[in-house]
N, C-alpha and C positions, 0 to 999 in steps of 0.2 A: 504493500500500500504506500502511495506517495505521501509526502509531507502534507500537501494540499488536501488529499483525501482524508488523511488522519485528522487534520484540523476540522474539516467538515463533519466527520464522524463524531468527534469530541463535542462540537457545538450542539449537534443533534441529541447526543446522549445527555449532556448537561441540561439542555432545555427540557428533555423528558423528565429528568429527576427533579428539576425545579417545579415543574407542573405537579408532579406526584406529591412533593413535600409542601409547597406553598399554596397550591390551589386545592388539591384534593385531600390534603392532610393524610396521605397514605404513602409514606416513604418506603422505597424498596431497597435502599442501600444505607450504610452508616454515614455519619457526617465526615468521618475520616476518608472514606472511599470517595465521597463527593468532592472533598477538598483536593484529593489527589488528581481527580479528573480536571478540575479547574487549574491546578498548578501546571499540569502537563500542557494544557491549551495556552496558558500564559507564557510558558517557556517557548513554545512554537512561535507564537505571535511576536515575542521579543526578538527572536532570531530571524523571523521572516515577517517584517511589518507589512509587506505587500499582501499577506494572507488575512489581515484583519478585515472583518466585515462590519457594517454599521450595526448589525443586530447581534454581535458577539456577546455572550454572557459576561465576558471579562470587562465590558465597557459599562456595566451598570453603575459603577462608581468611578469618578475621575474625569468626567466631561469638563471642558473648559468653561468656567463660569462666565455669564454675560455681565454687562455693566448694569447692575440693578435688575429688578424684576420688571420686564417689559409688559406693557398693557397690550392685550390681544382681544379683538372682537370675536364674539361667539358666532358660529355659523347660523344659529337661530337662538332666541332667548332661552336662558335656563330659568324657568319660572318657578316660583314657590307654589305650595299647595294650600288650599283651604283646609281648615281643621274641623273635625267632629269630635266633641268631647264626651258625648253620651250615646248610647244606643238609639235614643229617640232622634238625635241630630243626624245620625247615620241613616236612619230610616227616612228622614225628611230629604236627605240628599238622594236616596234611592227613588223616592217619589218624583223628584225633579227630573231625574234621568228618564224615568218611565214616561213622563209627560213629553219631554223633549224628543224622545225616540218614537213617539206615537204608539206606545204600548207594543212595540215589536220585541222579539226575544233578544236578550243580551246576557252576558255573563261577566263576572269580575275575576281579576287575578289579584289575590291577596299576597302581599310581600311584607316581610318584616321591615319596619322603618328604622334603619340603622342610624345611629347617632354619630355622624362623622362630618367630613368636609367634602362637598360636591366637587367633582373634577371631570373634565372632558379630556379624553385621550385620542389623538388623531393618528391615523395610519395611512401610509401611501406605499404602493407596491409591496404590501405585506409586511412593512417594517414600521415600527413605532417612530413617529416623527415629532410629536409635540404634545405637551400636557398643559391645560389651562384651568385655573381655579374658577369657581363660579363668579366671584367678584360681585358686581351689582346686578348680575343676570344678563347684561348686554355685553359687558367687557370684563375680562378676568386677567390674572397675572400668569405669565409664562413660567411654569415651574418644571420644565422639561428635564433638566439635569437631576433635580431632586426626585422627581417621579420615577426616573429610570432606575433608581435604586430599590424600588418596591418590587420584591421578588414575585408577587402574585400578579403583577402587570406584565403581560407578554410583550416581548420585544419583537416577536415575529408572529404573523397570523397566516392562515391558509388563504384568506381572501386577498386578492391582489389589487382590486379596485379600491379607490380611496373611500374610507369610512371613518366614523367617529364613534367611540364607545363612551357613554356617560355613566358615571357611577359615584361611589362613595369611598373616600379614604378613611379607614377606621383604625383605631388602636386597640389591639388585643388587651383584655383586662390584665392578664398576668404581666405582659410587657409594660403596661402602664404602671402597675404597682412597683415593678422593678425599677422603672425610670424615676419614680418619685422617691424611692428609697435611696437611689444614687444621688439625687439632687439634695436630699436632706443631709447626706454625708458630706457633700461639698458646700454646705451652708447656702444653698440656692433655694428660692421659693418653690413649693410644690405646685404642679399643675392642678387646677381646680377639678378637671374632669378629663376623660379620654378624648372628647371632642376638641377641647382647647389644645391638648397635647398633640393631636394629629395635625391641627392647623399650624401650630408652632413648628412642628417637625418638618412640615412640607415647605415652610417659608424661611428656614434657616439659610444662611448664605453659603454654607459648606455642605455639599452633597454627602460627604462622609458621615456627617452627624445624622442626616436623614437615614442613611444606610444602617447606622448602628441601632436604630429603633425599629422594631418589627411592625411596620405599617402594613396594612392589607388593602387591596383594592377590589371592591365588589361592583361589577358592572350590572346596569339595569336598563339601559337604552342603547339601541344601535341606530345610527343615522347615516345618510350618505353625506358627501362633502358639502352639499347645499343645506344641510341641517334638516333633512326630511327623513321620516321613517320609510324603510323599504321592505316592510313585511305587512301583510294584512292582518296578522295576529300578533299581539304583544307576547304571548307565550312562545310563538315561533321565533320571535326576536331574541328572547332569553335563551332558547335552545341554540340559536345561531351563535350567540356570544360564548356559551359554554363550549361549543364545538371549536371555536377559534382559540380556545385556551384561556379564556377569562374565568375568574372566580365568580360564579353566579350563585347566589344563595339558594341552596336546595330546599330551604324551608319556605316554600311558596305553594299556593294551591289555586286551582281553578274552581270558582264557586258559581253555582247555577243561579243563586239568588242572594239577597241580603242576609237571610237567616244563616246560610252557610258561611258567609263572610263574617258575621258576628260571632259564630262559633269558633272560627279561626282566631279572631281577636282575643276571645276569652281564653282559648287554649294557650296562646303564647304569653298572655299577661301572667298566667300562673307559672309559666316556665321561664320567664325572662331572666331570672337570677341565675339560671343554670347555663345560660349561653356564654360563649367565650368573649362576647363583645356587647357593647351597650345598645339597647333599642329603647325607643320612647313611644312606640306605637306600631301601627300597621298601615301600609299604603294600599288602597284599593284603586284599581284602574279598570276601565272597560277594556275587555280583551280585543275586540274588533277595531282595527285601525280605521276602516271606513266609518264606523260609528263614532270613533273619536273625532274624526274630521267633521262629521255632522254636528256633534255637540259643540265643538269649537272652544273658544277661550273667553274669559273675562279680561279686564285690563291687567290683572296680576296673576291669574291662575287658570289652569285648564278646567273646563266644566266636567271632563270625563275622569277625573281622579280626585281623591280626597285622602287626607291623613287622619286616621282614627287615633287620637292621642290618649295614652294611658294616664291615669290619675297619678299625682305625686305620691312618692313612697315616704312613709314616716316611721321613725323609731324613737324610743326614749333613751336618754343618756344624761350624764352629769357634766356640768360646766366646771372645769378644774381651774380655769383662769380666764380673764378677758384682756386681750391685747388690743393694740391700735395699729391699723394699716393705713399708710398714706398713699392715696391714689395719684394718678397722673395729673389731676387738676389741683392737687393740694388738699382735697377733701379727706378728712380723717374718718375712717370707718372702724367702729368697734368690732372685734372678731372674737367669738367665743371659742376657747380652746377646750375641746371635749374629750371625755373618756372615749377612745376609739370604738366605733360601732359600725357594723356592716349595714349599708342601706342600698338596696338595689344592686348588690354584687360589688359595691365599692366601699372600701373602708373610709369612713368620714371621721376626721379628727378636728375639723374647724368648721364654723358656720358663721355667716354674717349676722350682725345685729343692727346693721344699717346706720343708726345714729343714737344720740342720747335720749331723744324723745321716745324712740321705739323701746329702749331698755326700760324707761319709766312706764310706758304703756303696758309692757309685758309683766312688769313688777318682778324682774329677776335679778338675782345677785350671784356672785361667785359661790359655788358649792351647791346650787340648786339642781334638781333633776328637771329636764325640759324635754319637750317633743320637738324633734327636728324633721325637716322635710327636704326631700331632694326630688327634682323633677327634670328629667332629660339633662340638658347641658347647663341648667341653672345652678348657680353656686348654692350649696345647702344653706338653709336659713332656720332660725329658731322660731317655732310657731307659737308655743305657749308654755307657761310654767305648769309642770305636773305636780311637784311638791317642793316646798322649801328645804334647803339643806340644813343639817344639824348645826353646822358652823358656817353660816353664810357671811360674805363680805360684800359691801356695796362697791360699785365701780365708779370711778371719777375720771372724767376726761382730762388729759394732761393740759397744762397751761402753755407748754412749749412743744414744738414738733419733736417727736421721738427720733426722727431721722437727722435733722439739721440743727435743732435747737432754736429755730426761728419762732416768732410770735404766732400764736393760734388766735384766730378771730372767728367769732360767730355773730353774723349780722342779725339784727332784730328781724324776726319773722322767718329766718332761715333755719332749716333743720340741721344742716351740716356745719361743723367747725372746720376751718381751713388754715393750712400753713400759707402765709402770704410771702414767704421768701421765694422770689422768682427763680432762684438758683438752687433751691432744695433738690438734692439728688433724686428724690422720689418723683418730682414733677418736672425735672429739667428737660426731659425729652419733649414733654407737652409744651413747655415754655418756648423751646427752640422752634418747634413745629409751628406754633402760633406766630412767633416773631418773623419766621421766613415765609408765611403763607401769602398767597397771591394778593389779597386785599390789604395786607399790612406792609411788610417791607419787600415782598415779592422777590425772594431769593430763589429763582428758578433752578431746579436740579437738586435742591436740598430737601429731599423727600424723607419719608419715615424710615426707609431701609438705611439710608446714609446716616441719618441722625442717630439711629440705633447703634451703628458701628462706631461713630465718633464718640458717643458717650461711653459705650461699653469699653472702648480701648483707652479711655482717659484723655482723649484729645480735646474734649469739650467738658469742662467742669463748671462753666459759666456761659451764659448767653454771650457775654462780651468776648469769650475766647474765639468766636467766629472770626473776629477781625485780626487774629494772630495766626490763623491757619495758613499753611503753605501748600502750594500745588503738589509738591512731592509727597506730603503727608496724605493727601487725598488720593493721589494716583496709586499709592501702595495698598489701598484698601481693596477688599474683595469687590469684584464687579465694578471697578472704577478703572478708567484708562486715563491717559494723559490729556486727551481732548476734553473728556467730561470734567476732569479736575480743573482744567483751565477755565471752563465755562462757569463752574460753580464759584471759583475765586473772582472772576469778572463780575458775576452777579452780586456777590457779597460786597465788592468795592462799590458797585453802582448804588447799593442801598444806602451808602453814606450820603448820597446827594438828595435822597427823598425828603420831602418837607417835614417839618417838626411834628405836625399832627399825626403823621404816620408813625413816627418814633414813639410818641406818647401812647398811641394805640397798641404798639408792639410790646409794651411792658406787661400787658395782660392784667391791668387793674380791673377788678370787678366793677361792672356797670359803666365802664369807659369804652364805648365802642367808637366807630368811625365818626359819627356825628358829634358825640359829646367831646371827643378829642379835638375836633375842629373848633367847636364853640369855646372850649377852654383856651386853645391856642390863640383864637381871635381876641379873647379878653385879656390874657396875660402877656402874650407875645414872646414868652421865654419859658423854657422847660424848667429851669432852676427856680423861677418865680412860682411856678405851679407846685413844685416839690416843697417849697418853703411856706406856702400860703396856709393860713389857718382855715378851719372848717367854715367859719363865717365869711372869710374872704373868698373862698372857693365858690360859695353860694351866690356871689355877685355875678358870676358868669351865667349867661343865658341857659335855661333849662337844667341847671345843676341844683338839686335839692339836698336836704340834709343827709339822706341815705348815700347818695353818690359822693358827697363831700367827705363823709366819715370814712368811706371806703378808700378814697384817695389819700386821706390823711393817715389812715392805718398803714397803707402800702409804703408811704415814704417815711413813716416813723420806724420801720424795720431797718436795722443797720445794714443787713445784707443787701437790701434794695438801694440804699444810699450808695454803697460801694459799687453796685452795678451801674447806677446812673453816672457815677464819676468815670468809670472805665469806658462807657459808651461815648461820653463827651471827649475823652482823650483819643478815642478811635476816630473822631472826626464826624460823628453823626450830627445832623442839624438840630440845634437847640433853640434857635430863634425863628420867629415867624412874623411876617407882616400881614395883617388882616386885609383881605381883598375888599375893594369898594364894591359892595353888593347892591347899593342903591343907585338908581338913576342911569344905569348902563343900558345898552340896547337890548339886553335879554331879560330885563327886570320883569318878574312875574311869570316867567316861562320855566317849565320843568322838562329836563332832558334825561334820556337814558342812553348809555354808550355801549356798543357791542362790536365785536369783530376787531380786525387789525387795520388801523388807519394808515394811509400812504406815507405821511411824513411825521405825524404827531404820535406820541404815546397816549394812552388813555389818560394818564395823569396830567399830561400837558393840556389835553382837550378839556378835562374837568376843571383845571385851574383857569383856563381861558374863559369858559362858560361862567364860572362863579365870579371872576373878576369883572365880567360884563353884567353882573346882577342876576344871572340865572341860577337855577337849582339843578343838581344832578342827583337823580334817584337810582336805586339799585335794581328796581324791577319795573317793567312796563305795566301801567294800569290806565284806567280811563282818565286819570288826571294828568297823564303824560302828554305834553304838547308835541315833542319831537323825539324821534329815535335817531341818534347819530350812528350810522352803520358802516363798518369797514368790511374788509375781506373776511370770509369764513364766519359771517354772522350766523348765529344759531337760532335757538328757540325764541329769543327776544324779538328777532325780526318777524318770525311767524306770528307771535302774539300781537305785535304792533299792526301787522297787516290785518289780523282778525278784528282788532278794535278800531281800525281806521285811523291810527296815529300817523302823522306825517313823518316821512323818512328822509333824512338828510345824508349827504356824503360830506367829506371833509371840506371840499371846495365850497359847498353851499353854506357850511357853518362859518367859514372864513368870511364869506360875503356878508352874512348876518352880523359878524363881529366888526364889519367895516374894513375888511381887508387886512386886519391885524393878525 
């Protein structure tokens, strides 16, 4: 046998054993024997690189990362499902189906509703080509290299015509428990549930990390490359996917009527804890594809399918302590540390208590026995007090942030207490994300994935550290290249020139949005003056009341925020502002909305020009809008303006209205 033939034979043998082990859970050889086959193939491919094929099992880990997770449009929308929470609601759904189909015969397919992350896998010429997360249903993220590491996702199929398999990425319960145990040893926070863990594992920047966690992929839809079903029966579609090598849940049933479907739901609700993965209900679909097409869709969901959701699962346990978790927005959440208890097949040792008011409403203290509830991917919560503990202790919210030591503020009428240090490590990623967002300082390219890396690697310990970043630091990060790094640095530098109201809005002070920032800037003219103003002085600005004034004062009374302001000033951001003359200009009394890309002006330039001429710029088109200023690639705002009969201008027409300025 030639080397080429041996490599082909090894690939075929390895794929066979991967399918037996990861898809069918019926291994035929030992792990050592499997590893020996893989090592032999790796040796051949190392010595003969020309023999490597795109679907080789050795390529599951190690693909070259891309620069960030690219956005990809779905071939057809990945819609959510409507829910039925009771048998009566499911029967009501069945009655609607009956009416819509004119009382013709139909049958359901009942499938377990796996609690994971939806993903589409695309194939061309029988080879795995691309994987895309659900995202917003229209556009998802390209996670191809990470998905390639999932052993139950076939890299090669029998069908050579292009097609797409849609399904669910799930985390095996045992693997999930093992991962959380490892994270606790490393002093890392536990994942709340297998669904979050699956999503996090699929979106890490290093495919080897994804590979180290045993994710599974269960397919449940087959579509052609245009996003259309190509079978007349959903059952046949599932059989096709199984024949192509996908893991298709065998726990499914053809049901002749709603009674059989309800029996299936009841059967698996009783058995759900014995499954190796999480489920939160059953999905019912009309089997006939022609009937599915006849039933059609609502704006958000198919009329031919519904999710029957199981009730939340509850158990009693004792509160051994109450800690505090600081969220991404700075909100402090009390968390009950529990005597570990199994709920729905998952060991629960923590549950949210939401806020101080909720603790008071429940009347609970440390040492009490409580009822906890867990439903699907929802974080466990304390439902009620069962009985007081023999030695109970009351909980008190800390006066300073347990993460950074910053001041804790609870606004009147607000349920949550918050850390107001913008650079608190717990909320730093959120602070930077807000600072860089499009309507604030518009640092294009500084998205969530890049922010995550910069903070985790210690390159950003403060928002102000953005202005000391170097191109080479960015270029060295995962999924970043020299060109992308240069663009991000250019956009960071450009943010230094944006007007002072944008800088004030970027600080993330509660209740200080775009309009309030502009009104404060118009009144005070200087950011340092705003930072040093008393609450009474702040209320002299238009539309600033006691609540807003107290929030601003509390923010600038925090020492960490004073330091941040000083560093931003040294970095060259704009701290002064000249209020535009808004009265008596040619656009006085007119309201504009801006959309698309203008030929020579930025949107900020156009907004400033309109306001300097006395006009107002609103964020959304309404019946009160006088003009829509539209540039290239105008989107939904243009359509809305056309529907409402709003006058549409281009840049040249605006300049004419401005008097040629």
